[in-house]
N, C-alpha and C positions, 0 to 999 in steps of 0.2 A: 702586528696588531692583534689583539685578542678577538676572538669571535664573540658576537653578541649572544645573549640568551635566546634560546629557541622559543617560539610561540605556536599556538594552535593554528593560526593563520598560515604559518610556515609549512605545516604539515600539508595543508590543502594545496598551497602554491607549489610545493615540491612534487607532490603526487601528480597534480595536473600537468606539470612540466615534462613528465616522462612521456615517451612516445607510445602511441597506440593505447592510451588510457581511456577507459570508460568510467565515468562517474555515475554512480547509482544512488538512489535514495531508498533506503529500506522501508518496510511497512510501518516502522515507528519513527520515521524521519531521520534515521541515522545515515551517515554518508559512508559509502563503500567505493574504493577505487580498485579497478580490475584491469588486468592486461590479458588479452586472449581468453577472457571468460574466467580468469582466476583472480581472486582477491589478493591484494598485496598490502593494502592499508584499509583498516576496518574500524570505524568508530562504533564501539559497542553501546548497546542500550544498557541501562542498569540491570545487573545480574546478581544473583545470590552469591556467586563464587568470588565476587570482588566487592567487598564492603568494609566499612570502617570497623576495626576490631573492637572498639569501645562502645559504639552506638548501634552497630549492626546496619546502619544506613548504607544502602547500595551506592557505590560510586557511579556518578552520571557522566564521567569524563574519561573513560578508559578507551585507549586506542590500542588496537592490535596491529603489530607489524610482523610480517613474515621474515624469517631468517633462512639462510642457506643450509644450515646443518645444526645438528645437536651441539657440535663444538662451538659454533657461533652463538647459539643460545646460552650455553654454559658460560661463555666468556662475558656476555652482557649481564648475566645474572650473578656472576661470581664476585662482582664488586659491591660490597654492602652499602657503599655510599651512593651508588648509581640509582636512578629512579625506576629502573626496570623491575618487573616482577612477573610471576606466573601463578597459576593456581592448579590444583590437582586435575581440574577439568582439561588443562592443556598439557598434561604429561604426555610426552611422545608427539606433541604437535609442534611443527617448526615455526614457532612464533614467540614473541615476547609481548608483554603488556606494559603500558606506561600511562600514568594519569596525566591528562592535559594540564592539570594544576601544578604538575611537577616538571613540565618541559623546560622551564627556565633554569633548571639545574644542569642542563646540558646546553652546549652552544649550537649555533646554527650549523657549523661545519659538521658536528657529530650527527645532528638530525638529518642533514643532507645525505650523509653516508648511509644512515639507517634506512631512509626512504628509497634511495637508489639501490641499496642491497636488497630491500624487500621486493622491489620491482624485478631486479635481476634473478631473484629466487623463484619468481613465478612466470617470467617471460619465457617464450619458446627459445630453444637454442639459437635459432636464426636471428631473432630479435636481440637476444642477449649479446651474441657475437658482434652484431652490427653496432650496437650501442657502445660496447667496450672498445671496439676499433675506433669509433668516432671520438671517444673521450679519453683515449690513452694518455694524452698529454695535457688534459684540462687541469688548471690550477684549482686548489681547494677554495671554497667560498669563505669569505671573511665574516 
């Protein structure tokens, strides 16, 4: 069975489902998910570096997800059909950006992996190892 398209509500549900997560509300009302004081999913406020190339209008639905390495980032950004992007502001930063309005281009299974990997990238080694041991044989979501 094919996985269903991902949605913004899924990002929140998946981030909240990870252990030791703290959900914060930024000063402009944006949601930030942290583990051990480190952000792993961050709903950005409209910024100059992420805007419509034709109108200049700042995107108001950009989500930043941490990645484990430059290689993981390059792999996500390497597929021109994928909805992931970055900006020069994030050169050298272990994260990718995705617009909420384009989440439907990926499935729930891929989003689940992205959020879990973001959490794993920011969790302490002890928490990461415990989670990996607990989920070693878990089936992928549909």
